[in-house]
Structures are given as C-alpha cells and as structure tokens.
N, C-alpha and C positions, 0 to 999 in steps of 0.2 A: 874301270873303277876298282879301287883297292878294297876287296871284301874283308880283309883282315880287321879293318877298323870296326866292322859290324859283327865280328865273330862272337864276342862275349855277349852282345845283345841277343844274337841268334840262339846261343846256348841257353841263356836264362829263359828266354821266351819259349823255346822248345820244351824245356823241362816243365814250365808252367802248363803248357798245352797237353803234354803227355800225362801230367798228374790229373788235369781236368778230364782227360779221356778215360783214365783208369777209374776215377771216382764216378763219372756218369755211366760208364759201362756197368759198374757194380750196382748202381741204382736201377739201371734198366733191367738187370738180371732179376731184381726183386719186383720190378713193376714193368713187365715186358710190353704192356699195352699203352704205356705212357709215351706218346709220340713227341711231347715237348722235350723230353730228355734226349730223344734221337736227334732233334734239331740242334741241341747244344753240342752233342757229340759231332755231328756233321760239320758244324761251324768250326770247332777246334781242329778237326782233321783237315778241312779245307784251308784254314789259315796256315797250319803246319806245312801242308803241301806247297803252298805258294811261297812261304819263307825258304823252304829247302831248295825249291827250283831256282829262286832268285840267288841264293848263295852258291848254286852250282853243285849241290849234293843230290845228284840225279837218282841214286838208289833209294834214298830217303823219300824223295818226291814220288818215285814210281810205286813204292810199296803203299804209301799213304793214298795214292790215287786209286789203287785197287781196293783198299779198305773203304774209301769214299764211295766207290761204285756200289758196294754192298749196302752201305748205310743209306745211300740215296733211294734204293729200292724199299728199304724199311720205312723211311720217313714218308714215302709216297704210298704206303700201305700195299706195296706190290710183293712184299716178302715178310714172312713172320719169323721172328727170332726163335732159335732153338739152341740146345746145348752145343751142337757142333759149330754153329755160327759164333756163339759167344767164345768158345775155346779158341777158334781160329783168330778172332779179333784180338783176344788177349795175347796170343802168340805173336801176332803182328805188332802189338804195343811193346812186347818184350824186345822184339827185334829192333824196333825204332829206338828204344831206350839204349840198347847196345850200340847202335850206330852213333847216337848222340854222344855217348861216353867215349867212343872211339875218336870222335871229333875233338872232344875235350882233351884227350891225350895226344892231340896233334896228328891224328890219322885223317883219312879221307872220307870216313863214314860209309865205306863200302862193306857189304856183307852178302853172303849167299842166302837169299830168302826164297829160293825157287819153290821149296815145298809149301811155304805159306802162300805164295802167289798162286800156286796150283790149287790149293784148297779154296782160296777166294774165288778163283775162276770156276771151280766146280760148283760153288754156291751160286754164282751168277748164271751158269749154263745148265745146271741140273733141273730136275722136274719142279723143284720148288722155287726156281728163280723167276726172272721177269719174262721168260719165254712165253708163258701163258697169260700172266697178269697184264702185260703191256697191251694185249689184245683189246681189253676193255677200254683203255684210255688212248689208243692209237688215233692218228689223224683220220677223220672221216673221209670216205672216198669221194662222193660227189652228190649233187642233187638228183641225179638220175636214178638213185636207189641202188647203189652198188652194194655188194655183200660186205660184211664187217671186215675191218683190217686185221691182218695177222700180226704176229710178232715182228714180221719183217717190215712193218709200217715205218719204223724209225730206226736208224742205226747210228753207230758211232764211227767217227773217222780216226784213223791213226795219225801220227805226227806228220808222216810224209804226205798223206792225202790232204790233210787240212792245210799244210804248207803250200801245196800246189794250188789249191782253190783260193787261198788267201792272196797269193801272188797274181792269180788271174783277175781277182777283184781289183787289186791295186793297179793293174795294167788296163783296166777299162772293160774287161770281158764280163758277161753275165754268168753268174753261177746259180743253177737251179736245183731245187729238191723236187723230184717228180714222183708222184704216186699213181701208178696205173692199176686199174681194175678191169679185168676181162670178164665178159658175160659168163654166167654160170653154165649156159648151154653150149658154150664153145667146144667144138670137138677137137680142134688142134690148137690148144692154147700156146704151145711152144712156138708155133709158126707165127701167131700174132705177136708174141713177145719178141721174136726175131725181127719182125717188121718194125717194131718200136725201136729196137737197138739200131737197126739199119738207118732209120730216120735220124736218130740222135747222133750217130757217127757222121752222117752226111752234113748235119748242121753244126757240129761241134765235136766234143770229146767226152766219152763216159769215163768218170773217175772211179765210181764204185757202184755196185748194185747189191741188193739184198732181196732174195737169195743171190748166190753167186751166178755168173753167166753159165757155168757148167751145170748147176742144178736146174736152171731155167730151161736149158737145152734138153735136159732129160725129164722135163715136166715135173720136177720136184718142187712145186709151189702151188699155193691155194688161190689161183686166179688173181692174186695181187702181188705186185713187186714194187720196189722203190729204187730210184736211181739218183745219183748225184752227177750232174753234167755241166760242162762249160760250153757256152754257146754265144754266137754273135747276134742271133735273132732275138726279137723281143719276147716277153712273157706271153702276150696275147697270141702272137703268130705261132709260137711253139705249141701252145695249148690247142689251137685250131687244127694244126697239122696232125697232132696226135689223135684228136677226136675224129679225124677223117679216116683213120685206119678202121676197117670193118671189125665188128665184134668187140670194140673197145668200149666198155661201159662208162668209164670216167677217166679223166686225166687231170690230177690236181697239181698245178705247177706253181711253185713258190720261189720267188726271187730271194736269194740269201745275201745278207750284207756281212761285213767282217765280224760284227758283234754276235749275230746269230750263229755264225760259223764257229766262233770261239766256244759258245755254249755246246754245240754239237761235238766239238772235239775234246771238251773237258768234262762235261757232266754225263750222267747216264741217260738212257733212252727216255726215261720219264720226263726229264727236263727238256729234252729235245721235242717230245710230244707237245709239251706246253707251248714252246716257242713257235713251232710250226703252226699249231692250231690257232694260236693267238694271231699269227700273221694272216691265216686264212679268214678268220672271223673279221679282222680289220678290213681286209680287201673285199670281203663278201663275194668271193669267186664262187664258192660252193657252200651251201648251208651244212652244218654239222649233223651227223646222224645221232641216234640214241647213244648215250654213253659219253658224248662230248662235253657235257656239263661239268663232269668231275674235274677234268684238267683246267677248265675255266675258273672253277672255284678255287683250285689250288693256286692258279696264277694270281687270283684276286687276293687270296690270303697272303701270298708272297709279297704282293704290292703293299699290303697293309703293314707287313713286318718291316719292309724296307723304309716305310714312311715313319716308323717309330724313331724317336730321337736316340741317337747313339750315346752310350755312356762315355763321357770324356775322361780320359785317364788324368788323374791329378797326382800321380806318384812318379818318382824317379828312382832309378837304381843307383846305389852308392856302394863303392868297393868297401868291404869290411875293414881293410887296412886304413882307409881314411878315417873311419869312425874310431879305430884304435888310436890313431894319432891325435884326433880331436879329444878323446878321453884322457890321454896322457898329458896333453897341454892343459886341459882344464884341471887335472889333478894338481899340477904344479901351481896353477892359479889359486886353487883352493888353499894350499899350504901357505902361500903368501898372504891370502885374505885373513886366515886365522892369525898369522904373525902381525898383520896390520891392526887387527882388532885388539890384540894384546898391547901393542905399542900405543894405540890411541887411548886405551884405558889408563896407561901409565902417564902419558903426557897431559891428558885432560884439557885439550883445546877443543872448543865447541865446533869450529869450522872443520877440523880434522875428524872429529867424532861423527858429524853429520855426513861428511863425504864417505867415510868408511861404512856407515850404516846404509847409505844408498847403494854403495858398491856391494854390500852383503845381500841386499834385496835383489839386485840385478843378477848377481852371480848365483843366487838360490834358484831363480827362475831359469837361468841358463843351465844350471846343473840338472834341473828337472827335465828340461828338453833333451839334453845330451844323453841322460839315462834312458829316456823313452825311445830315443833313436836306436839305441842298442837292444831294446826289448823286442822280442819276437814271440808271437803266440806259439805254443807247442804244437798247434795244429799243423805247422809246416813239417813236423816230424811224424805226427800221428796219422796224417792223411795217406801215407803209403802203406799202412798196416792192414786195412780191410782187404785189399787185393792180395797181400801176402797170406793172410789167414785163409782166404777163400781157396787159394792154390794149394796150401798145405793140407787143408781139410779134404780137398778132393783127392790129393795123392795118397792120403792115409785112409781114405774111405770113412771119414768121420763127419759128423754134423756139428758145426760150431757156429755160434753167434758171437760177434765181437761188439761189445757195447762200450762206446767211448763217451766219457763225460769230462767236462773241464778243458776242452781243447782250446778255449780262448785264454787260458792261463798263460801269462807271459814270463819268459825267461831271458837271461842275457844271451846275446847271439853266440858268444863264445861257447856257452854251455850247450845251446841248441845244436851247434855243429858237431859236438862230441857225443851227445847222448843217444843219437840214432842207433848206432851199432849195439850198445849194451841192451837197449830195449828190444831190438831184433832177436838177440840171444834169449832174453827172458820169455818173449812170446813164442819162439820156436820150441823152447823147453816146455812151456805150458801146453802147446798143441801136441807134442810128441809124448812127453812123460806124464803130463797132468790129465788131460781129457781122455776118457776111456773110449773104446769103440762103441758103436751103437748097441751091439749085443751085450757088452759088459755093463753099459749104463742101464739097460732094461732089466738085466739080472739083478742089479743093485737097487732097483726101484727108483731110478732117476729118469727124468725126461731124456728121450733119445738124442736131443740136441744139447750139446754142452755149451756153456757160456763163459766167455773170457771178458772180464771187465778191465778196461784201461782208463784210469782216472788221473787227473792232475788237479791240484789245488794248492793255494797259498796257506802257509802257516808261519806267522812271524816273518823272519828274514829268509825263509826257505820255501822252496817249492817241493811238494811231495808228489811223486808219480808212483801209482800202484798198479801192479799187474796181478789180478786175482782170477782164479778159475774154480769151478765147482767139480773138479775131477777127483782123482783117486787119492790125492794128498801124499805126504812123504812117509814112507815106511821106515821108521827110525831104526828098527832092529836091522833091517837090510842095509841101511846107510852105514850103520856102525860096523857091521861085518865087513863091508866093502872097504871102509876106511882103514880098518885094522889090516886087512889082507893087502891093501896097497901101500901100507906103511905110513899112512897119513898121521895116525896116532897109534900109540902102543896100547896093549890090552889093559894095562894099569890105568893109563890116562882115560881110556874109554869108559871105565867104570865110574869115573868122577864127573863126567860131562852131564850138564843139565839138558833138558829137551831142546831148548833154544840153541845151545852150543852144538848139539847133534845136527840140527837142521843146517847150521852154518857150515858144517863139514862139506856140503855139496859145492861150496865155493873154493875148496882146495884145488890146487893145480893138478890136472890130470885125473880128477875124480869123475867117475861115470858109473851109473848103475844100469846102463842100457845093456840088454841081452845081445843085441846085435848092432853093428854100425850101420847107420843109414845116412842119406844125404841131408837129413834134417838135424839130427843130433846123435850123440852116442860115440863121439870120437874123443871124449874127455877134454874137449876144448870148448870154451864158451863162458861158463859161469865164473871161472877164475879171472878171465879177461874182463867180465862185467864188473867184478868188485874192484880190480886194479884201476880200471878206467874211471869209475865213479869216485873212487878215493882220490885220484889225481885231480878231479874237479872240485875237491873240497867237500864231497858229500859222503854218504854211506848207504848201505843197503841192509835191510833186515828181512827175515822170513817168519811168517806165521802160518802154521799148517796143522790141519786136523786130518788124521788118516781116514780115508774113505769119504771125506767131505770137501776137500780142496786145499789150495795153497795160495797165500798172498805174499808177493814180493813188494816191499815198500822201499822206494829209492828216494833219498833225501838229497836235495841239491841246493846250493846257495842261489839266492834270487839274482844277484849280480856279483861280478868279481871286481868291482871298482870302488864305488863310493857308498858309504853307509852312515846312518846316524848312530852315535854311540854315547854311552855314559862313561865319562872319564872318572876313574877312582884312584885312590892312593893306598899303597901298602908300605908304610914306612917312607923310605926315600924313593921308592919306585912308583911309576905311574902305569896304569893299565886301562884298556878300553873294553867295555862289554857292549855288544850290539844291542841297540835300543829295542829292536823288534822282538828280542827274546826276553825282555824284562817286563814282568807283570806290574811290579811296584817296588818302591824302596821304603825302608822304615828303620826303626831302632828297637832293639830288644834288650831287656835287662838279663843279667846273669841267671837270676832265679827262674826265668821263663824257659830256660833250656831243659828239655826232658832227656832222659837216657833210656833208650829202648834196645835191649839185647846188645848193649855195647856201642850203640850208635846214637849220635846227638840228633834230637828232633825238636821241632817247635810247633805250637798250635797256630794255625793260620787260616782264617776264614772258616772256622768250624771243622777244620780237618788237620791231620797231623802230617807235616812234611819234613824231609830230612834237612839237616843243617850242615853246610859244608864250610870247612875252614880253608879259605883261599890261600892263606899264608902257608899252611901245611902242604897243600897241593903243589904250590909253586916254590916251596922251600925258601920263603922270604927271609933274607939275612938279618933284617933289623926291625921286624914287627912280629908280635905274637899277641893274640887277643885273649889269652888265658887269664891274664891279670886284670883285664878291663871289666868294670861293673856294667857298662853299657856298650853295645856294639852296633854299628850300622850294618844293615843287611840289604841285599838285592835279591828279590824273589824272581827266579827265572823259570821258564817253561819250555818243555819240548813235547809237543803233542798234548797228551793228557797227563804227562808227568811234570811235577813241580818240585822245586828245591829252593832253599834259602842259602845265599852265599854271604859269609861274614867278610866285611872289608874294613879298612882303617877309617877312610873318610871319602866324601864325594867331592869331586872337582866341578863337575857340571856336564851338560850335554854339548856335543859338538859334532860337526860333519867331519868324518875322517876318510882319508884315502887309504885303501887296503894295499899293502905291499907284501909280496911273498917273502919268505925267509931265505929263499935261494935253494940251490941244490944240496948244500952241505948241512942245512938244518931242517931235516925232514922228519915227519912223524913225531913231533914234540908234543907230549901229552898236554891237553887243555889249552894249547896255543894255536890259533889259526892263521896268524900273520902279524904284521906290525904296521905302525903308522908314524908319520913325522908330525909332531905337535908344533904349535905356533912359536914356541921358544926354541925350536930346533932339535929338541930331544926326541928320542925314539920311544914310543910306548907299544908294548906288546898287546895284541888283541886276544881276549879270552874267548874260547869256544864253549859256550854254555851247554851245547849238546854233549860234549865230552865230559863236562862236570856231572851232568845227570846220569850219563851212562856209567 
C-alpha cells in the first residue's frame, strides 16, 4: 500500500490529537480527580498510536504506547497524578510534536526519546505505580480460598512473545493463561513451582512467567505466579493435572483467543485483569474473591461506553490553495456581475433585468458561503497558548493565569496562518517583562498570581486581538534612555515624544530593555517582527500601559482579505470606496455648521463634537475642493471609540467590491488600503478609515 497518499491526512489528524492531548492534560492538571478527562486523553493517545503504527512511524507509536500505559493506570484509579507525571507527559507530547514536524519536513519521524521513555517506565515500575495497586484488582485465585493475588497476577507480553502465541493459535494449538496459588504453609514452594513447570514443559511450551523462572527458583515470589503456555491438551485436562500436584491451592486456567491476546499485548495490566476475570466469570471455573467486583464494574462501564453512539464526522479537509482559487474565481465573477448590473440598467430590458437580479441573489448567497469557508475561529491559534504560558511560568518560577475570551471570533484563514507567531512574541513578552515574580507582586500589594488576558472581538470590518496583563507596566523613562542609548531616537527627538509614542519605541528594531538574555526574551528580536508582520497583513498594533499596573497590546486585523461591502463616493472625476463596516451614517452639513477649535475643523454630531476631515486635502484631489461649497456630503466613520466626519463630493451608492492589493511598488500609501475594479472597468481606490482617524 502506498502510504504517501495518506500522509497529509495523518499529519492533520496527528496535529489535532496532539492539540487535544495538550488541552486535556492542562485541564487535568487543574482538576486531577476528574477521570472523564483522563478517558479523553487516553482515547486521543490510543488513536495516535494506532495511526502512527499503521503509517510505519514506529518511534512515534512506541513513545505513545509508553504514555498510554501510564494513562491506563490513571484512568483505572491505580495511579495518582503528580507534578513529575505531568511534566513527563508534557515532555512526551513535545517529543511527539517534534517527530510530527520532522515528518512534515520530509523526515522519518525518528527521535532519541530514551530519557522520556525511562521516566515513563520509572513511573510504571516505582512505588507509586501499578505494582501494588494491581493487587486489589488482579484475577482471583480459586474457590478453594487461595491467598490474594500479587502484582504478578497479570503481565504484559512483548511483541515477540505475543507473535509466537498468535501464530500458535492460528495453527490450532491451545494458548493458556495459568495462575497458580501454592498453599501458605508450604515449606518448599520453589519445588512445587518446579513441578508445575516440569508438567507444563512436558505437555507443551512455557512462553513467559511472572515472576521470572530465576526468581521462582530462588523463592522470590509470594505463593502465586502466572504463566503463559502453549499446549495440545484441553483446558480441563491441564487444570486437573495441575491440581494433582501436592500443595497446589488453586490453578486457574484460561484459554486465550487472538482478541484477548491482542489486549494483553497492547494494553496495560489493568485491562488484562478485566479480560481474564471476565473470561473466568463467564466460564464459572472459579468464583472470584473479594475485590473482584471492581474490575467487573469497570468492564460494565466500558461496555456502556462502547454502546454509546459514535459521533459521525460531517466535515472534510480542503487544501487552502483550492479555497484561494475558488475565491479568485468568484472575485472575477463578482466584477462581471457588477458590470452586468450596469449594462442592464442602461439597456432597460425586463427579461435581462430579471435574469441579472436572479443572478445577483444567487451570487450573493454564493459569496456568503465562499467567505464563510475561509473563515476560521481564532481558537485554532489561541488553543496552543495555555500550554505555552504554563511552561514559561514554570521555568520563570512565576504564577500566571491565562484568561481567554472571544476564541470563537472568526478571521480569514490567510490571517489566521500568519498571526500565530506575533501573538507568541507578545505573550512571551508579557510573561517575561510584564508579570512580576511572586515576591515582587506581594511587595506591590498584588495577588501572587498574575493574570494575562487574551481577547478577540469584532469591531466593524476588523477583528481586534488584545493581550493585557496586570504586571509592572512600561517604565517610560527607562525606555527613553535605552532608545537614546541605542540610537533609536536622538535626545532632541526624545524630548518631543508623547507618552504613546514613547511606548511605541519598544517596537523599534533591536530594542530591548532586558537586563540579561534568556531563552524567553531579551535578545532584541520579537516586537519589531510583530509590528512588521501585522502591518503586512493590513493591520496595526497599539500599546496602552500604566506603570505599576500593567500593559495592553491591541492588534487590529482585517476581517477578510477578499470581498467587502463598500460605499462608493466621488471626488470630482475620481471614484473611491469606503468600507461599509466602518461607516456609522451619511449626511449633509451646511457651511455655517462647521466649528473651528484650536485651528481644527469640528462639527456637532449626536450631542458630541467630532473632527471634520477634508478627503480632498488628504488625497490631494486635483479637480475638487469643498471650500466654496455651501453644503457638503459627509460620511461619519468610526474606529473603536473614536469618530470622525469625512467630507466628500457626492455618493454613488453601496456595492460589493473585490479587494486588490496595490502591489510591491505602491506600499505604505497614506489613507489607501487597496483598490477595486468597478462595473465600468475603472479602478477605484479603497479608503482606509482607520488611517484617517489616526
């Protein structure tokens, strides 16, 4: 089978499962007693292991298997989570993510995870592992009243052993799981054990024993031991022969099939206990002793869980390039639609008008669907941050809560793909520079746990993402000194800067106020990259900070990069488009209504005074000037809480427009965010209302 055909599906699903593992482990860390979370974690790990093994990525499957063993003990209440186990599992997740990324880059997904595997095996084998806990749920010995089973009651098979047993089943041999209990008053239990082994070797072949044969020979066992054996004799005959050996209290012989064997070779001891005990109860060979009810209840609950209807997936994965192609084709269709509307209004034929109107309705619905296809909740970016904040806080010995709101806010997929790294930089900066240490916070009269708020919300045609913390805030004097020292600004320029402009200095290239370089920040790289990346997406970033109380970074991003509703306006012979989402209302003002405040034009609007902007002056319109006009049309625009009125020549009307970039040669043009092709074939520039207010 050609696995390359399934590689992209494997990578996508692996990333989904790894993200689910990260999220659920973080939830479990805050609610360690909630076993339903452990079940979710176990299912994700089990699925990931199966996928990896199927695709031939053995290292991935092996590490996941070791993690699964630990989780299996936890979900069966055989092991309590602690910080060492959490840290080890998180390290395992990091290693798995690195392996998947290696596969994405064309690698084989191999990695040296010896230390993590060793840690996981220490968890399994040390004092707080299943070694004692399994005793309570192990298979009962027999009706003759044998002593309680030890940890050796059930064991796991390695790949070679399970392979041998499976082949034996396929060739018609009987494979048995045998649990022997020797009487407590037996003086030479090693001799009795030897007699058992001698009988089993005579009737077949012993594949594995627990404890090992050497330990049994040296009497290093507690009157019970377990054996996997291949034999030609029947279950009843073998049991009778074993019970004929003197001082044997009980002999529980269970015939294994391939399905049971698969469980014993893949799951942990707890699962094996359930399978074997269930088999014994069904066959009623020997009644269970005290403590046998718990595994039965677990098996019952397992059965109920499997009976629950599975959620049928009703989604498909689509390559983003195909969506881009679809969007481009629809953009061309939209331009032709506007052209047809104009032609039908000129020709004035009823049948043509009706057809164009129907086409408009259908294409509007199609446009809505195409845009929604490209919209993705910012949750897909936000969901990786709780884990990152947890690790950073731990490494810096700080206490930090991350509060996320508005994760269901949707953004264009193109923006989503690019915004992750800038947000990582902002959050790392907040953790390292913003939030103080526990001692510093207590000294400042703050709660010892710092809080970082990550918010997303819609405002007009934009999405705002805010990163706010209640930390130390920006020390403006220190920032100014550093900026002068690094040559970012001169001393003369520094004296003229406003508080907001001083804050923005931290976005200068190479700027850093860190006393020492760390892995987290302080290399002078990061915030300048943040601003350049956000600017390239058509957005901007601002800072609001109060020294000693905290800092808020506000990132403004375009909702979509493709199609928007706009108001078309005219300035003399030129046509422009203003995004409808930024427009509050339109109106007309008379010349005498214009106020002059400190040399600026203002007007009264809705019981408040807002600035009046001359668009012809901003754009240096060659053939229009509203100075001589007695009445002027205005467009009232808004950015957040700020409002302004823009004077225009006349309104053309509302229209759906396709955003086109101005290309590489026309960058950073003031007040212009792009262009569009109108129905008559002419190009209209798109006004950026945010730049006008700024």
